[in-house]
Each structure stands twice: as C-alpha cells, then as structure tokens.
C-alpha positions as CSV (number, residue, x, y, z in Angstrom):
1,M,95.4,-52.0,112.0
2,I,92.9,-53.1,114.6
3,G,90.0,-50.9,113.6
4,D,88.9,-47.4,112.9
5,V,88.0,-44.6,115.2
6,K,86.5,-41.1,114.7
7,G,88.4,-38.2,116.3
8,A,88.2,-34.4,116.0
9,Q,89.7,-34.5,112.5
10,G,87.4,-37.4,111.3
11,W,88.1,-41.1,110.9
12,F,91.5,-42.6,111.2
13,P,92.9,-46.2,111.4
14,L,93.3,-47.4,114.9
15,T,96.6,-49.2,115.5
16,H,96.9,-49.2,119.3
17,A,94.6,-49.3,122.3
18,T,95.9,-48.8,125.9
19,V,93.7,-49.7,128.9
20,Y,94.7,-48.6,132.4
21,V,93.3,-47.3,135.7
22,D,94.4,-43.8,136.7
23,H,93.1,-40.4,137.9
24,P,90.8,-39.0,135.2
25,R,91.3,-35.6,133.6
26,H,87.6,-34.8,133.3
27,A,85.4,-37.4,135.2
28,P,84.5,-36.5,138.8
29,Q,85.6,-39.9,140.1
30,E,89.0,-40.3,141.9
31,H,89.9,-43.2,139.6
32,T,88.5,-44.4,136.3
33,L,89.3,-47.1,133.7
34,N,90.8,-45.2,130.8
35,I,91.1,-46.3,127.2
36,D,93.3,-44.5,124.8
37,F,92.7,-45.3,121.1
38,I,95.7,-44.1,119.1
39,N,97.6,-44.2,115.8
40,P,101.1,-42.9,116.7
41,E,102.1,-42.6,113.1
42,Q,99.5,-39.9,112.5
43,G,100.6,-37.7,115.4
44,P,98.9,-36.5,118.6
45,G,95.7,-35.6,116.8
46,A,95.0,-39.3,116.1
47,R,93.9,-40.1,119.6
48,V,90.5,-40.7,121.3
49,A,90.4,-41.1,125.0
50,V,87.7,-42.6,127.2
51,E,87.3,-42.4,130.9
52,L,84.8,-44.9,132.4
53,T,83.5,-45.5,135.9
54,E,83.9,-49.0,137.2
55,E,80.2,-49.7,136.6
56,S,80.4,-48.3,133.1
57,A,83.5,-50.3,132.3
58,L,81.9,-53.5,133.4
59,A,78.7,-52.7,131.5
60,L,80.9,-52.1,128.4
61,V,82.6,-55.5,128.9
62,R,79.3,-57.2,129.1
63,A,77.9,-55.3,126.0
64,I,81.0,-56.3,124.0
65,H,80.7,-59.9,125.1
66,D,77.0,-60.0,124.3
67,A,77.5,-58.4,120.8
68,L,80.3,-60.9,119.9
69,A,78.2,-63.8,121.2
70,A,75.3,-62.7,118.9
71,A,77.5,-62.2,115.9
72,P,77.1,-64.6,112.9
73,P,79.4,-67.6,113.1
74,G,82.9,-66.7,112.2
75,L,82.4,-62.9,112.3
76,A,84.1,-62.5,115.7
77,S,87.2,-64.5,114.6
78,A,87.2,-63.5,110.9
79,N,89.9,-60.9,111.3
80,Q,92.1,-62.6,113.8
81,G,95.7,-62.6,112.7
82,K,95.3,-59.7,110.2
C-alpha cells in the first residue's frame, strides 16, 4: 500500500498511481497530465482520476516538494520500503 484515497464509495487503500500525458476526458485542454490512483484488487470503483493542466501539474510538484521539505525530520522517509 502506498496510501489511502477517497473515491465515490469512500476511502480505500491506494496501491498504484499511474502518471501520464494524454487527451483529457473532461478538461478543455488538448493535453493534460493525468494521474490515476487505483487499487485493482478492489475493482473498477477503486479509482480516482485527476487531469491537470501543465501549470497546475508544476504547481502541484512544487507544493509536494515544499510540504516534504517542511516535514519534521524523518517523516518524509519514515515509510520508505514499507
């Protein structure tokens, strides 16, 4: 497990995340950075998809980096290898 995510049916354990660039299903842009958070063992309902513009994706990367940099010592690496 790499985390938890909340979908339409509530919270479920996240086992996979796929990141790719493709044509979005809902966003008005021609291409987006897409992230699929899934747990295949729980069926098709255990999926949360995100479509981000290039600007939003880069802002998310910066926000994740900033949050990890501000975390207490050891927090960011505490779960590595689990």
